[in-house]
C-alpha positions in Angstrom: 105.7 99.7 116.9 104.2 97.2 120.0 104.5 93.8 118.9 102.2 91.7 120.9 99.4 94.3 120.9 96.3 92.2 121.7 98.1 90.6 124.5 97.6 91.2 128.6 100.7 93.1 129.0 99.2 95.9 126.2 95.8 95.9 127.4 96.8 96.5 131.0 99.7 98.3 131.1 101.2 100.0 127.9 97.6 101.7 126.3 96.4 102.9 129.3 100.3 104.6 130.0 99.8 106.0 126.8 96.6 107.5 127.3 97.6 109.0 130.7 100.7 110.4 129.0 98.6 112.0 126.0 96.4 113.3 128.5 99.0 115.5 129.7 100.7 116.3 127.0 103.8 114.1 126.9 103.3 113.2 123.9 104.0 115.2 120.3 101.1 116.3 119.3 101.5 113.8 115.8 102.1 110.5 116.5 101.4 106.7 115.7 101.3 103.6 117.3 100.9 100.6 114.9 99.7 97.4 117.5 101.2 93.9 115.9 100.0 90.7 116.4 98.9 87.1 114.6 95.4 88.1 114.7 93.5 89.7 112.2 92.1 93.0 113.0 90.4 96.1 111.3 92.1 99.2 112.1 88.6 100.0 113.5 88.1 96.8 115.5 91.7 97.2 117.1 90.9 101.0 117.9 87.9 99.4 119.9 90.3 97.6 121.9 91.9 100.1 122.7 89.6 102.5 123.7 88.0 99.0 126.3 91.7 99.0 127.8 91.7 102.4 128.7 88.3 102.7 130.4 88.7 99.2 132.3 91.9 101.2 133.8 91.1 104.6 134.5 88.0 106.2 135.0 86.4 109.3 134.0 88.3 109.5 130.3 87.5 111.9 127.9 89.1 112.5 123.8 89.1 108.7 123.7 88.3 108.6 119.9 91.1 110.9 119.4 93.8 109.1 121.2 92.5 105.9 119.5 92.9 107.6 115.9 96.4 107.5 116.2 96.5 103.5 116.5 97.0 101.0 113.9 96.9 97.4 113.1 98.9 95.3 111.3 98.6 91.0 111.3 102.1 90.0 111.2 103.8 86.3 111.7 107.6 87.3 113.0 109.3 85.0 111.7 107.9 85.5 108.1 110.3 88.9 106.4 107.3 89.4 103.8 105.3 90.8 106.9 108.2 92.9 107.7 108.4 94.3 104.9 104.5 94.7 104.8 105.2 96.5 108.0 107.7 98.8 106.5 105.4 100.4 104.2 102.4 101.2 106.8 105.7 102.6 108.6 107.3 104.6 105.8 104.0 106.0 105.3 103.0 107.4 108.5 106.3 108.7 108.9 105.8 110.5 106.1 102.1 111.8 107.0 103.0 112.2 110.6 106.6 114.0 110.2 107.8 112.0 112.4 111.5 112.4 110.6 112.2 108.5 111.4 112.1 107.7 114.9 110.6 104.2 115.8 110.5 102.7 119.4 110.1 98.8 119.1 108.3 97.4 121.9 108.4 93.3 122.4 105.5 92.7 124.6 105.8 89.4 123.4 107.4 85.5 124.8 111.0 85.8 125.3 111.4 83.4 122.7 110.7 85.6 119.6 112.8 88.5 120.8 115.8 87.8 119.1 113.9 86.7 116.1 112.4 89.9 115.5 115.4 91.7 116.8 117.0 90.0 113.6 114.3 90.9 110.9 113.9 94.2 111.9 118.2 94.9 110.9 117.7 92.6 108.0 114.3 93.6 106.5 115.3 97.5 106.8 112.5 98.5 109.5 116.0 99.8 111.4 116.7 101.8 108.2 115.5 105.4 108.8 117.0 108.3 109.6 116.0 109.0 113.3 116.6 106.9 116.5 115.5 103.9 116.7 114.9 102.3 120.2 114.3 98.6 121.4 112.5 97.7 124.4 112.7 94.3 125.8 110.0 92.9 128.8 111.9 90.8 131.6 113.3 87.5 131.5 116.0 88.1 129.8 117.9 84.8 129.0 117.2 81.6 131.6 120.6 82.1 132.4 123.5 83.6 132.0 124.6 81.4 128.8 121.2 81.9 127.1 121.3 85.6 128.2 124.4 86.0 126.1 122.8 84.4 123.1 120.3 86.4 123.2 122.3 89.5 123.5 124.1 88.6 120.8 121.4 88.9 118.6 120.1 91.7 119.8 123.0 93.3 119.6 123.3 92.4 115.7 120.7 95.0 115.0 120.8 97.7 117.9 123.7 98.5 119.8 123.6 99.0 123.5 122.4 102.6 123.7 119.6 101.5 121.6 118.4 98.5 123.7 116.2 99.2 126.7 115.4 96.3 128.7 112.4 96.8 131.2 112.5 95.6 135.2 109.4 97.9 136.1 110.4 98.0 139.8 112.8 101.2 138.6 109.6 102.6 137.2 108.0 102.9 140.8 108.2 106.1 142.4 109.9 105.3 145.9 112.3 103.0 144.1 113.8 105.9 142.2 113.8 107.9 145.1 116.0 105.9 147.4 118.9 107.7 145.6 117.0 111.0 146.5 116.6 110.0 150.4 120.4 108.8 150.0 121.9 111.3 148.4 119.9 114.8 149.4 119.9 113.9 152.5 123.2 114.4 155.0 121.5 113.0 158.2 121.5 109.8 155.8 124.6 109.6 153.7 126.8 109.8 156.7 125.2 107.2 158.0 124.9 104.9 155.3 127.7 102.7 156.3 128.8 99.7 158.1 129.4 101.7 161.0 126.0 102.2 161.6 124.1 100.3 160.2 123.2 96.8 161.5 121.4 95.0 158.3 118.8 96.0 155.6 115.9 94.4 155.0 114.2 93.8 151.7 110.5 92.0 151.1 108.5 91.9 148.2 105.4 89.9 149.2 102.6 88.6 147.1 99.0 87.7 148.2 98.3 85.7 144.3 99.4 82.6 143.5 101.0 81.7 140.4 97.6 81.9 138.5 97.4 81.2 134.7 101.4 81.4 134.7 102.1 77.6 136.0 104.0 76.9 132.7 106.4 79.8 132.6 106.5 79.5 136.6 107.7 75.6 136.3 110.4 77.2 134.5 111.3 80.2 136.2 110.6 80.2 139.9 110.8 82.8 142.4 114.5 82.9 142.2 114.8 84.0 138.2 111.5 86.3 138.5 112.2 87.9 141.4 115.2 88.0 142.4 117.7 87.9 139.8 115.8 91.0 138.9 113.8 93.2 140.7 115.7 92.0 144.3 119.1 92.6 143.2 118.1 96.1 141.6 117.1 97.0 144.7 119.8 96.3 146.5 122.5 98.0 144.1 120.6 100.8 144.6 120.8 100.8 148.2 124.2 99.9 148.8 126.0 102.2 144.9 128.2 105.0 146.3 127.3 108.2 145.0 128.2 108.7 141.3 130.0 111.5 140.0 127.2 113.4 138.1 123.7 111.9 137.9 123.6 110.7 134.2 123.0 107.4 133.0 126.5 105.9 132.5 127.7 107.1 136.0 124.8 105.5 138.0 124.7 102.2 135.5 128.9 102.5 136.9 127.8 102.6 140.4 125.4 99.3 140.9 127.7 97.6 138.8 130.4 97.5 140.9 127.8 96.8 144.0 126.9 93.6 142.3 130.8 93.0 141.2 131.0 93.4 144.8 128.5 90.5 146.1 129.9 87.3 147.7 129.8 85.2 145.3 128.5 81.7 146.8 128.6 78.0 146.0 128.4 74.9 147.2 127.3 74.7 150.5 127.5 78.2 151.1 124.3 78.7 148.9 122.1 76.7 151.4 124.1 78.5 154.5 122.9 82.1 153.2 119.6 81.2 151.1 116.4 79.5 151.7 114.0 78.1 149.0 110.0 77.3 149.8 106.5 76.3 147.8 103.3 77.2 149.0 100.9 74.5 150.5 97.0 74.9 150.8 95.9 77.6 152.9 93.4 80.6 153.2 93.9 84.4 152.2 91.4 87.0 153.2 89.2 83.9 155.0 89.0 82.2 151.3 90.9 78.8 150.8 93.5 78.7 148.6 95.6 75.2 146.9 98.9 74.3 147.2 101.3 75.4 144.4 101.8 71.3 143.4 97.7 71.9 142.8 97.9 74.6 140.3 96.8 74.7 136.4 100.5 73.2 134.4 101.9 72.6 137.8 104.2 69.0 138.4 102.5 67.2 141.4 105.7 66.8 142.5 107.2 70.1 141.6 110.2 71.4 143.0 110.0 75.1 142.1 110.2 77.6 144.6 107.8 80.0 145.5 109.5 81.8 147.9 113.2 82.9 148.4 115.0 84.4 151.0 118.6 84.7 151.3 121.6 87.0 153.1 123.7 89.0 150.7 127.0 90.0 152.0 128.4 92.9 150.0 132.2 93.0 150.3 133.6 96.6 149.7 134.4 98.8 152.2 131.3 101.0 153.0 129.3 97.2 153.7 131.6 94.6 155.5 130.0 92.7 158.0 126.7 94.5 156.9 123.6 91.7 156.1 121.3 92.1 153.6 118.2 90.1 153.4 115.9 89.7 151.0 113.0 87.4 150.8 109.9 87.6 148.2 107.3 85.1 147.9 103.9 84.1 146.5 100.7 83.3 148.0 102.2 85.7 151.5 100.6 87.2 154.2 100.1 90.4 152.5 100.9 92.3 149.4 103.5 94.5 150.0 107.1 95.8 148.9 109.4 97.3 151.2 112.4 98.1 152.8 113.9 98.5 156.1 117.1 99.9 157.3 117.8 99.4 160.8 120.6 101.1 162.6 122.6 99.7 165.3 121.5 100.3 169.3 123.3 102.5 170.9 126.2 102.0 173.4 124.6 102.5 176.6 120.9 101.5 177.1 120.3 104.2 179.9 116.6 103.4 179.8 117.3 99.2 181.1 116.6 100.4 185.2 112.8 100.8 183.8 113.1 97.3 182.4 112.4 98.8 178.8 114.4 97.9 175.8 114.9 100.6 173.8 113.8 100.1 170.0 116.4 99.8 167.2 116.2 103.2 164.6 114.6 102.0 161.4 114.0 104.1 157.9 111.2 102.0 155.9 110.9 103.0 152.6 107.4 101.7 151.5 107.7 100.9 147.6 103.7 99.3 147.2 100.9 99.5 147.7 101.9 102.7 150.0 104.4 104.8 148.5 106.5 106.7 151.6 108.8 107.2 154.2 108.6 106.1 157.9 111.4 106.8 160.6 110.9 105.0 163.7 112.5 106.9 166.7 112.7 106.8 170.4 110.9 109.9 172.6 109.8 110.8 175.8 106.4 108.9 176.9 103.8 111.0 178.1 104.4 111.4 182.2 106.2 111.8 184.9 109.0 108.9 184.0 111.6 109.5 181.9 110.7 105.8 179.9 111.0 106.2 175.8 108.5 105.4 173.5 108.9 104.8 169.6 107.4 107.0 167.6 107.0 107.3 164.0 107.8 110.2 161.2 105.9 109.5 158.0 105.7 110.9 154.6 103.0 109.1 152.2 103.5 110.2 148.8 99.7 109.2 148.2 98.2 110.8 151.6 96.5 114.6 152.3 99.5 116.1 151.5 100.8 114.0 148.7 101.1 113.4 145.4 99.3 110.7 143.0 102.6 108.7 141.4 103.1 108.4 138.1 102.5 104.4 137.1 105.8 102.4 136.6 105.1 101.6 132.9 104.2 105.3 132.4 107.2 107.1 133.6 109.1 104.0 131.7 107.6 104.8 128.5 108.3 108.6 128.9 112.0 108.0 129.4 112.4 105.8 126.4 110.8 108.7 124.3 113.1 110.9 125.8 116.1 108.5 125.5 116.5 108.5 129.1 117.9 105.0 129.6 118.5 105.5 133.5 116.1 103.0 134.9 116.5 100.0 132.5 118.9 97.4 133.0 122.4 97.5 131.1 123.9 94.2 129.8 126.8 94.5 132.4 124.0 94.2 135.6 122.0 91.4 134.2 125.3 89.4 133.3 126.4 89.8 136.7 122.7 89.3 138.2 122.7 85.7 136.3 126.6 85.2 137.2 124.9 85.3 141.0 121.6 83.3 140.4 122.8 80.6 138.7 125.2 79.2 141.1 122.5 79.3 143.2 119.9 77.5 140.8 122.3 75.0 140.0 123.0 73.7 143.6 118.8 74.0 143.8 118.2 72.0 141.0 120.6 69.5 141.4 118.8 68.4 145.1 115.8 68.1 145.3 113.6 69.8 148.5 112.6 66.8 150.5 110.5 69.2 152.7 107.7 71.0 149.8 105.2 71.9 150.4 107.1 74.0 153.5 104.9 77.1 154.2 101.0 77.4 154.4 99.3 80.1 152.3 98.4 82.7 154.4 102.1 83.3 155.7 105.3 85.2 155.3 107.1 81.8 154.5 108.8 78.8 155.8 110.1 78.7 159.4 114.2 78.5 157.5 113.5 82.0 156.6 112.9 82.8 160.6 116.0 80.3 161.3 118.1 82.7 158.4 118.2 85.9 160.5 118.1 84.3 164.4 121.2 82.8 163.5 122.6 86.6 163.0 120.8 87.9 166.3 118.2 89.2 163.8 114.2 89.2 162.8 112.0 90.0 160.1 110.7 93.2 160.9 106.6 92.8 160.4 105.6 93.9 156.6 102.1 94.1 158.0 102.5 96.6 161.1 104.8 98.8 159.2 102.2 100.4 157.2 102.5 104.0 156.3 100.7 106.3 158.6 101.0 110.4 158.1 101.3 112.3 161.2 
């Protein structure tokens, strides 16, 4: 059951992802999808929307009519018990017709303020009373701060147990994010070096060229800190820094991620502005096209203090990572769309090549998450010719290169995991709570002090100068994202 079935998320992501699973025979032969939304539509009108959605997203579709025949529509008021009782009747009829054994997944592709209300009604109006499994899938944001997240969690937990709640972070569905564990734990060359003896710093960048578009009202309440750092960025950091789990099970992996979040050095008061930088984009140009400033976007306050860029320095105070800074940055209207992780290894003790007035480049491991997916290792080798000079070379693997494989889109992977009951790549309440606890202290400082220099970076650049200074104080610099593109060799 997809609540919000006429919305943008269902149209752009959920229907095409379900179609891909259908074509790969990863859905049961007999399945049913109930689309739920306020507007009045017939089953046929809804099925036509599903077909249009799939055709817009995927070329060369076949068997669309057969696929769409599994979809049904229910016009619904999420606050009215009568709507839920009518939905219960439809679900019971389809359950019997398709022999579904009472198994139900409730996907809330809705505005977050309705999450708790829907969960409570599903329970009180009997939709969770089936004999099969019941699972609740929730999109971010899960709350606006720790207190609101706790209230929402209490509402949902009144209807579903923790192991029945699947909090989606679509970054965790990306193939190369999931590959972080494999790169670390299946390769002795990396795992033996994955500590403060050999790594000087780690950089995690997620940059976008888009602005807030039509999301101005939401973004004014959120900002880059809540929209990106609290979930996506901290989840990637947890995967990078976690200890090897005892087993590759959901519980053990989550347990190790939680330990990382607990070990992050809390920031309070003056420490916030020492360790974190915020920014807001001004007008500029992207791909030689002029773009407007954040404060002139739709539904944005002309004196807005909302950050569209965040850069920060995280310190994990445990035995493995003591002294190693993990830098994160994310923002809108930046130079390029890219999500990359750069692991910089420490310099060799003595540079034998200084005699040639040449500095040896540090070894880098780059994990490319989007738009390209792959891994690049930067090494030093002898330069062609008579002299013993070192030159940097790249060893690369691209998932979408000539010898690579086309990776499943994040929602396709996560939907399949949910169908299988695998919650590994969904966030546990403990992770949500610790992330909000860390981020709230930064929010409190920023919300109580006006950013006098906003806007402070031009659209089409990599953020404010203060973000560069953040690393310069430690003797580092941001590795240029555009210069680290995957090249299969």
